[in-house]
C-alpha positions in Angstrom: 0.0 0.0 0.0 1.2 3.5 -0.8 2.2 5.9 2.0 -0.4 8.6 2.9 0.8 10.5 5.9 -0.7 13.5 7.7 2.1 15.4 9.4 3.2 18.8 10.7 6.1 20.7 9.4 8.0 23.1 11.7 7.5 26.4 10.0 9.0 29.9 10.9 5.6 31.0 12.4 4.7 27.7 14.0 3.7 24.2 12.8 2.3 23.8 9.3 -0.3 21.1 8.5 0.8 18.9 5.6 -0.1 15.8 3.6 2.5 13.5 2.1 1.4 11.0 -0.5 3.6 8.5 -2.4 2.6 7.4 -5.9 0.0 4.7 -6.4 2.4 2.1 -7.9 6.1 1.5 -7.4 8.9 3.3 -5.8 8.9 7.1 -6.1 10.9 8.4 -9.1 10.8 12.1 -8.2 9.4 14.4 -5.5 7.2 17.4 -5.7 6.0 20.2 -3.5 2.6 21.7 -4.3 1.5 25.2 -3.1 -2.1 26.2 -2.8 -4.0 29.3 -3.8 -4.6 32.5 -1.7 -5.3 31.9 2.0 -7.5 35.0 2.2 -9.8 33.7 -0.5 -10.4 30.2 0.8 -7.3 28.6 -0.6 -6.1 25.3 1.1 -4.1 22.2 0.2 -7.5 20.5 -0.5 -8.5 22.9 -3.3 -9.8 20.9 -6.2 -7.1 22.2 -8.6 -4.3 21.5 -6.1 -5.8 18.0 -5.6 -5.8 17.3 -9.3 -2.3 18.7 -9.7 -1.1 16.4 -7.0 -3.0 13.4 -8.3 -1.6 13.9 -11.8 1.9 14.0 -10.5 1.4 10.9 -8.3 0.2 9.0 -11.4 3.6 9.4 -13.0 5.6 8.1 -10.0 5.9 11.3 -8.0 5.7 11.6 -4.2 3.8 14.8 -3.4 3.9 17.0 -0.3 1.0 19.4 0.0 0.8 21.8 3.0 -1.3 24.6 4.3 0.2 28.1 4.5 0.3 29.8 7.9 -3.1 30.6 9.4 -4.9 28.0 7.2 -6.9 25.3 8.9 -4.5 23.7 11.4 -1.4 25.7 10.4 -0.3 28.2 13.0 0.5 31.9 12.4 -1.2 34.6 10.4 -1.2 35.6 6.7 1.9 37.6 5.8 1.3 38.9 2.3 3.4 36.3 0.6 6.6 37.0 2.5 6.1 34.5 5.3 4.3 32.1 3.0 7.5 31.9 0.9 9.4 30.8 4.0 6.6 28.3 4.8 7.1 26.7 1.4 10.9 26.6 2.0 10.3 24.8 5.3 8.0 22.3 3.6 10.5 21.7 0.8 13.2 21.1 3.3 11.2 18.3 4.9 10.4 16.7 1.5 14.0 16.7 0.4 15.2 15.3 3.7 12.7 12.5 3.3 13.8 11.8 -0.3 17.3 13.1 -0.6 18.2 11.1 -3.8 15.2 12.0 -5.9 15.0 14.8 -8.5 12.4 17.3 -7.5 10.0 19.9 -8.8 7.8 22.5 -7.4 4.3 23.4 -8.5 1.6 25.8 -7.4 -1.8 27.1 -8.3 -2.7 30.9 -8.5 -1.1 32.6 -5.4 0.8 29.3 -4.9 2.2 29.6 -8.4 3.9 32.8 -7.5 5.3 31.3 -4.4 6.5 28.3 -6.4 8.4 30.5 -8.8 10.0 32.6 -6.1 11.2 29.5 -4.3 12.1 27.4 -7.4 13.9 29.9 -9.6 17.6 29.6 -9.1 17.3 26.3 -7.3 18.2 22.8 -8.5 14.5 22.0 -9.2 14.1 20.1 -12.5 11.1 22.2 -13.4 8.5 24.6 -12.0 4.8 23.9 -12.8 2.9 27.2 -12.8 -0.9 26.7 -12.8 -3.3 29.6 -13.2 -0.7 32.4 -12.9 -2.7 35.5 -11.7 -1.4 38.2 -14.0 -3.8 40.7 -12.3 -2.5 40.1 -8.8 0.2 42.7 -8.4 3.5 43.2 -10.3 4.8 40.6 -12.7 8.3 41.7 -13.6 10.1 39.7 -10.9 8.6 36.5 -12.4 9.7 37.0 -16.0 13.3 35.8 -15.7 14.2 32.4 -14.3 17.1 29.9 -14.8 14.8 26.9 -14.3 12.4 25.4 -16.8 8.9 26.6 -16.3 5.7 25.1 -17.6 2.7 27.4 -17.5 -0.7 25.9 -17.5 -3.6 28.4 -17.9 -7.3 28.2 -18.4 -8.6 29.7 -21.6 -11.2 31.7 -19.6 -9.1 32.6 -16.6 -10.5 35.8 -15.1 -7.4 36.4 -13.0 -5.0 35.7 -15.9 -6.8 36.3 -19.1 -5.4 35.1 -22.5 -4.1 38.5 -23.8 -2.4 39.3 -20.5 -1.0 35.9 -19.9 0.3 35.6 -23.5 2.0 39.0 -23.2 3.6 38.0 -20.0 4.8 34.7 -21.4 6.2 36.4 -24.6 8.3 38.8 -22.7 9.6 36.3 -20.2 13.1 34.8 -20.6 14.5 31.3 -20.0 13.3 27.9 -20.9 9.5 27.8 -20.7 6.3 26.4 -22.2 2.7 27.7 -22.1 -0.2 25.2 -22.3 -3.7 26.3 -22.6 -6.5 24.2 -21.1 -10.0 24.7 -22.4 -12.0 25.6 -19.2 -14.6 27.9 -18.0 -12.8 29.9 -15.3 -9.7 30.4 -13.1 -10.5 27.2 -11.3 -10.6 25.1 -14.5 -14.3 24.4 -14.2 -15.2 22.0 -17.0 -11.5 21.3 -17.7 -10.1 19.5 -14.6 -9.7 16.2 -16.4 -7.7 17.9 -19.2 -5.6 19.7 -16.6 -4.8 16.5 -14.9 -3.8 14.9 -18.2 -1.5 17.8 -19.0 0.2 17.5 -15.6 0.8 13.8 -16.2 2.3 14.5 -19.5 4.7 17.2 -18.4 5.7 15.5 -15.2 7.2 12.7 -17.3 9.3 15.1 -19.4 12.9 15.6 -18.3 14.1 19.1 -17.5 
């Protein structure tokens, strides 16, 4: 039986609620940290997009660690505008890599979590960064345009927080190795397109960096 473990990570503002899941079949081939959407708008590690993202990764032999940012559900602390949340993600990543020190790893995130994933992953030894539902309308974008790591952007065709023209313009002006995949869906949360999203995640997770 595969490992499914509820645990707490020692974060900089207190303990962080987390869930570690090994792949359905076989020994893990890689490890992934997945970051959830904005805590102030109901984002948790159980968000349906985050769940599908994690499940798609597990289907290709990836062990996945999801966690709740500070102040969410059982995680201690208070929302810190993305600054403390970046350190929360760093603490969770440290636990994942300590558990699986010999595995290649990637980091993924949805919406607010996609920004955290890029801030943590760019310049690291992550094999790729999976950026789902990048919110182009949520503050400045320039700091995310350059990255030494391979980035795969997955965006809904009807994302109200990252609409096609804005997302395409951001992608076109970004530098580094990158790919943009559009998923036909009704909104930011991939309504009507979750199966397609999961299939895309499975495909890209098997690609080497």
